[in-house]
C-alpha positions, -999 to 999 in steps of 0.1 A, spaced: 220 -147 -2 198 -142 -33 216 -135 -65 187 -125 -88 173 -91 -94 136 -83 -89 117 -71 -120 103 -36 -116 69 -49 -129 65 -75 -101 36 -66 -78 43 -66 -41 11 -87 -38 30 -116 -55 56 -116 -27 86 -124 -48 107 -129 -17 83 -153 0 108 -182 -1 140 -169 15 145 -176 52 146 -146 76 184 -144 77 187 -144 39 161 -117 36 179 -95 61 212 -101 43 195 -91 10 181 -60 27 216 -50 39 229 -55 3 200 -34 -11 208 -6 14 245 -6 6 237 -5 -31 210 22 -29 185 -4 -43 151 9 -32 132 -17 -52 148 -47 -37 149 -31 -2 111 -23 -6 104 -59 -14 124 -71 16 106 -47 40 73 -57 24 80 -94 29 89 -89 65 57 -69 70 36 -96 54 53 -122 77 42 -101 108 76 -86 117 74 -64 148 63 -28 140 94 -13 155 115 -33 131 94 -23 101 97 13 111 135 10 115 138 -7 81 116 20 64 138 47 80 170 30 68 155 25 33 145 61 30 180 72 42 199 50 17 177 46 -13 150 73 -14 153 79 -51 145 43 -61 118 33 -36 87 22 -55 55 42 -49 36 11 -35 57 10 -3 40 29 25 60 54 44 50 42 79 40 10 96 4 1 93 -7 -29 114 -34 -40 91 -16 -37 57 -14 -75 52 -51 -77 57 -57 -49 32 -37 -70 6 -57 -101 15 -91 -84 11 -82 -65 -21 -70 -97 -37 -105 -111 -36 -115 -86 -64 -108 -89 -101 -116 -66 -130 -113 -61 -167 -97 -32 -186 -111 4 -187 -102 39 -175 -110 39 -138 -89 31 -108 -96 19 -73 -75 35 -46 -69 35 -9 -58 64 13 -44 60 47 -63 81 73 -48 95 105 -71 87 135 -43 89 162 -63 117 180 -92 93 186 -74 66 206 -75 30 196 -63 21 161 -44 51 148 -52 45 111 -83 42 90 -87 39 52 -106 57 25 -117 37 -5 -122 56 -37 -126 54 -74 -114 78 -101 -103 80 -137 -73 99 -124 -42 80 -112 -44 74 -74 -16 98 -65 -32 126 -86 -66 120 -71 -50 121 -36 -34 155 -44 -68 167 -56 -84 157 -23 -57 174 -3 -61 206 -25 -99 206 -18 -109 196 -54 -140 174 -51 -125 164 -18 -138 139 7 -136 155 41 -119 125 56 -91 126 31 -88 164 32 -85 164 70 -69 131 78 -53 117 46 -17 107 50 -7 88 19 -20 66 -9 -18 29 -2 -10 18 -37 2 -17 -32 -31 -35 -23 -50 -22 -53 -23 -23 -81 -44 -50 -98 -75 -28 -97 -62 0 -120 -76 7 -155 -110 -9 -151 -145 -4 -164 -165 23 -146 -194 0 -137 -170 -26 -123 -150 1 -105 -182 14 -88 -192 -21 -77 -157 -30 -65 -153 4 -47 -185 -3 -27 -177 -40 -21 -141 -34 -11 -152 -8 14 -177 -32 29 -152 -61 30 -126 -40 48 -153 -27 72 -164 -63 79 -127 -71 88 -129 -44 115 -111 -15 98 -123 21 101 -134 28 65 -145 60 48 -157 63 12 -168 34 -8 -199 51 -22 
């Protein structure tokens, strides 16, 4: 079992639990649940997700984590299983940016009514924090129709490194990230 604590500033993209074997990771997850440690539990679930754990197991782990540690789960952990989340991390990692005031954000879209892949993604840019901008979309404030009608949650993790960037860079990255995700076969909205 792992004896060290995970720093709250560690990005999920860095995968701090990449090294432990599956059994050790599961033991750490059980310890996190019993201690109400949402951060460690989130990193455990995230690592299993990135390793390609079965969707039913991810859903069960998410359910358990919300039941035992809801108050300390970091905002970057999605609330439901998304098959292509590892791909979103991989694609977003291709982009780098300098300091500024704008943020790139992703919103999970619900396409379950269309058959096929149940989720799509909206790529956006704003000087507001991603969660604030999502709330604005859902309230109809300068809303993209796809987010207003189909938006489920902000996918914060893949774009944590694309926050507080220059406007010109943000506009370029927004467009290129949308194109790159589309090229990988995802259903993408936004990215103007």
